[in-house]
N, C-alpha and C positions, 0 to 999 in steps of 0.2 A: 311764401311766394316772396314776402325779402329774404330773407336769410336764402332763399334756392340764385335772389340774382345776387348775393353778395357770394356767393361760390365762385362765383364767375369772375367780378373782379378779383380777390385773391388767388383764381384758381390760374390768373395771365396771368399777372407779375408774380407764383410760382415759377413759369418758364423764368421770367428774369435773374430769380434769382438763384437758382442752377447754373444757366450761366456763369454766374459774379466767378463762383467759386472753381475754375479752372483752368485760372491764366496765374492769378493772382496770389495763391495761398492764404495759411493763415497762420499770421505771425501773433497775438496772441498768443500768449502761455496756457489764460484761461479758459480757448477757447480749445474746443478738441476737432478735429475732422481725423478720418478714418479713410481709406481707401486712394492712392491716389493719383488713378484711371478716373473714381469718377468723378474725385472737385476737381480730373482736369477739364470734366465734362458738365457738369456742375454750374463753376465759375464762369462760364463758357456764356450758359443762358439767362445768367442779370445780368450781364454788362451789352443786351439785345433790351435790355430797359431801358438803357438809357437812347434809343432808336423808335426803342415804338411807345414808349410814356413820354416819351418829349417826341414824336410823330401825335400822338393824339392830342396834347393843350395845342395843336397848331388848329389855325383859320381856314377851311375852306378858300381853295382861290378861287377857283371857277366852279357856277355851274350848272348843273346838267338841265338842257334843253324842258326834263321833261319836269319836275319838280315845280306845281303851280298852287297845289299848296300847301303847305307841308306834310297833313295831317289828311291827307286826301287820299291812302292808300289802307289796306286791312282795318278797315273801318270797323264799331262793333263787338262781334265774336268771334276777330278776326284779327284781334287788335297785340292777342299773344301770342298768335297763332306762328311760331318759325319757321312753316311752311311756305303763307303766306309771303310774308317777307325772304325767303330763299327765292320763291321761282318770281319777285319784282325783280330783284338785285342780279338775278340769273340774265333774264330778259333784257334789265337793262344795261347788262355787259355785251350782251350784241346788237343788242339796236344804236348801242350810244356811248359804247368804248368802255375799257377799264377805267381811264379817269373820271369820264360824269359816274361813274355810277360812285366810288368814293368819295366822290366832291359832294353825290346823296346824306350816303351813311353819317355824310362830315356830318352836316348841314340836318342829319332831320334824330341824329344823337340828341344834340341838345337839348330839343324838346320833345323829345317823344324816347322815355323811358324804358322800355318793353326793345330800341333798341338799345341801348343806351350800354343796357345790360350784356344785350344777346350780339354785341357789336363783331367782338372775335369769332364768333362760330359764323359770323351772316359774309366777314370776309373770308372764310371760308369757300365761303357760297361762293365771293369771287374768283374765286380762284378754280375752282370745279368752275365755273362757264369763261377765265380765260385759257383751259388749256384746248379749248377748240380752233381761239386763234393763234395757234403758234405753232410751230414744227416740232421744237424741243426744249427743253428744265428754260436754258439760257436764254431765251429770245424771253418767256415770258417774265419771267423773271425782272429784266431791263423796263420792263415796263408795272413792272410792281410798285405796292405803298405798304410802309412798313403800319402805316394805322392800325391799333388794333391788337396790339399784341401779334403783331407779323402774321393775322392771320392768313391775308391771303395766300402767302408761300404756301404753308401748311394744305392750303386746301390744293393748291397745284398736286405739289404730292397723293397727296388722296385721291385724285383725278386717276391721275398718271399710270397711278400704280392697279385702282378698279376696273384701266381701261387693255391693262395688261393680261391682267390674270395673274392667279397667282405662280403659276411656272415657270412665265414668264420675268419676271417680276423678282424670284432665288436666281435665278441663272443670270440676272443683271443689277441684281443691288450692287453689286460695290462700284459700276460704271452708270448709273443715276445721275448722280451728284458731280461726275468729274469733272464736267464741264464749266461746273459754274465756279465765276475767278473768285480766288482767294482762297481756292483750295488745302495750297503749302500752307500759307499766314493763317489759318482756321480763322476766316474769312467772319463780318458776323451775316453775310447769304449765303455759306457755304455750310455756317449752319446751322440753317433756316430750315435748306436741302434735306440732310440728314436729320432734325430734326422731325420735321413734316415726313418723312419719312416711317419712324412709329407712329406719327395717326395711322399713314395707310398701312400701313401695317396689321394694327386690328383690323383694319374692314378686309385683311385677307387672309388673318386669320380667324375668321370671321368670331370677328369681341373677344376670340379670349386668349388674354392677356399673356398666359404662360408657354403661349405658340407667340405669339408675337414676343415677346420678350427673347425664346432661341430664333428666332429668326433674327432679331438686329446682330444676335450673338454669331452671325456670317459675314456679315461688317468686319474687316478686314481695319483693327487697327480701337484701341482702347477707350482713343477720347471723341470716335465714331458711334460706338456700341453704346455707351452713357448717352451720347444725347440723341443716338437716335430710343432708347427708355427714356428718354425723356418724353418722350411725346410719344409715343403706349400711355405710360401712365399720367398723363396730361387729357389723351380722348378718353382714359378711362371714368378721371373724375368726371370730364363735359358732360360724355355722353345722354345724360340724362335727359341734357336740359336742354337737347338736339334732337327728343325725343326716339331713342332710342334707351337700350337697355344696358346692362350691365351685370352681370351675376358676382365682380367685382370688389364691390361698397353695401358693408353691412353695418346698416346701426345701431346695431348693437355689439359692433366688432368694430368698433373709428378709425382704428391701428390697420385694419387687413387692404391691400395683402400686402402691405410691408413687413407681416409679421411670419408673412408666408413663403417670401419668393426667396433667394441663393443671395448669400453677404454680397454678390457682384451688384443687386439691383438695389438694394436696398440705402444708399445715400440718395438715391436721385430719388424712391421714393417718399422718404420722408418729409424731404423737402416741400413735394407738394404736395403728400398727405393731409398736412395746414392746413390746407382748404375745407378740404371736405370736414376735418373732426371738431372744425369753426361748424359747420353747418350743423351736427345732427345735433350739437352743442347750444343750440340757436342761438350760437357766436358770443359765450360764455370765453374767456378769454383766461378767468382762471378755473375753469374747468378744464379746456387744451391745458393750461401748463403740467393740471396736474396730470392726465390724461398720458403728457408729453414726458412728466418723470422717470413714466412707468415698460418706457420703451428699453426693446434691449439695449443693450450696453455695444461700443459709445455713440450711437441715436440720438440720442435723447437731446444732445443741445443742436445739431444737425434741427430740430423737432423746435429747438424754443427761436430757430435764426431763423426758421419758414413761418415761426408765426409772429417775428422784429417784419417780417416783409409781410406780412401780412395787414398788423399795427399800419405802418405806414399806410399799403395802399388803402384801405380801406378806408380812411383819414384824407386821403388824397395829396400827404405826406406835410403832416402841421405838424410843429413842431409840440405842442401843447400835447394834443389829445396821443398821440405819438408814446409821449414820454408817460403818459397816465397810464395806458395798457400796458407799457413795458411794465411799469411801474408792480405789477400786479403780481408776475414772477415772485414766487417767495423765497427764494433763493439767488445767492449771489451768483452763479452759476446760467440761471432763467435770464434775471434783470440782460444778463453782458450779451449774451447768446441774443436776445433781442435785440437788445440796441445796435449788435453787431447786424444781424441782416434786418434792422430798420436803416440806418443809416448805408445801407450799401444802395435799399432803394430810396433815400433822399439824392440821392449824388445822381442817379442813373433817371430818374424824376426830372430832376433839375436839371442834368448835363452841369453842373456845379457842384463845389464843392461847402463855399457860402454856409448853403442853408441850413446843409448835416453836420457842420463846426458849429452849428447854432444851437442845435441839439444838444452836444456835446457839451457846450458849453452848461448848459440847463442844468444840468448832473450831475448827483457826487460824488465827488471826489475818488470815490474807489470808482468812478467811472468813466471822467471825464476823461484821462491821460487812453486810456486801453479804445476804449470808439474815436479821440482821436489822431491813434495811428491804425486804426481800420480805416479813413477818412481819408486818409496820406496814400496809403499803400493801395486805396481799391484806385483812387480818380488817377493815379501815376496812370493805369491800364489806362485808360482812357486816350 
């Protein structure tokens, strides 16, 4: 159960690492990134960390009237029942509104470990319920909250696609997000909409990952396609934790499905997959470094960066623990890429470059300049 909870936390910040790779590129000579269109969507996901993880640290500003006892719902056998909490938050949206639902989840996750680890999919549920209150995506997004890795926005798209059905969804795929502000500038809201399409398309495709990816390919624009891929792969990683079933995760082959998809999907897949690789390896980072070293070229570097993100995410961006984890890498390439993923996550988590630079200053001289260059280039993109 402990590992099951960890996969959720690191999977959600995976979404953020993918966001990073879109706009800033990689200027470090020793860090190899391929596939420019995949990079552009991958960069974008990690920048959402600055929104999602920062929001996650904020205290609730209002408390809904429904909260009398923070432990009063889903007790006993239902304390770890996703369905129980899902029904609760959907009812709360209907009866008291979106702001009350978010005030509740922000308060409740402080004392309830299950709510904390299931926060993102529960935010999906708030998004599901919100669609009944608004006529279009733009209005629903305007009332949203980025708390818990923007799950609300992803949930809206899931519900909208379910309501539309497969035929209408595919016919309207390129217009569903067009009303979201910032499309031309690839804004955070627009990203969340297109990424949310990926989550929704998994349901449209009957949880068939390959069919969902094919549907993403019907989008116009490489950036949109890669952002959609990220939603598909993330949904695949977390679906079992929501009570669903996927055929596209294999404990005996933790790299799957990344080793089975086409080259245009691999970059985004490997960034997401480290969360699952850690889960089936009992959170053994050394073992997953070894696994990453066996993946097809040139994606081992991407895999190591995913581990860096996981190292930061699991430690809540603690300098000492993140450094210790990245030092488990056996080669310079492993350690350097791990640090790249970690410091980007640090900047995103704190919305500052100060803590990331402290991590850089603590490193061996062979890594500190590369680390500082990464922090500088990434922080400028904010």
